[in-house]
C-alpha positions, -999 to 999 in steps of 0.1 A, spaced: -374 504 882 -349 490 860 -312 483 864 -288 508 848 -275 484 822 -311 482 808 -310 520 803 -277 517 785 -294 493 760 -321 519 753 -299 551 753 -270 543 730 -247 562 706 -270 556 676 -295 578 694 -269 604 705 -263 592 740 -230 580 756 -221 567 791 -196 591 805 -195 578 841 -206 547 860 -240 563 868 -245 588 840 -256 587 804 -255 621 785 -274 633 755 -247 647 732 -271 674 718 -272 690 753 -235 692 759 -224 728 761 -187 722 770 -165 697 787 -132 693 804 -113 661 814 -134 659 846 -169 672 839 -195 680 813 -216 712 814 -250 709 798 -271 736 782 -294 737 813 -265 743 836 -261 708 850 -225 696 857 -219 658 851 -187 640 859 -166 622 834 -146 592 846 -110 590 837 -115 557 819 -143 572 798 -129 606 788 -111 595 756 -142 576 744 -164 605 753 -142 630 735 -140 609 704 -178 602 703 -187 638 710 -166 651 680 -177 623 658 -214 630 666 -212 668 663 -192 668 630 -209 641 611 
């Protein structure tokens, strides 16, 4: 068991991950689509996006996918 902040240190933007909610880190390669409130992944999982993280997620997603 590890605290969540330790996972954030391992899974960071350089590796294609971003924190989209207090308890969720998403692999940007597996995002199929997203709205202001949730992310749908390629395996059908729906993950919430917090209001505070939406703008950062959107910017990171487009930056990652179009680099």
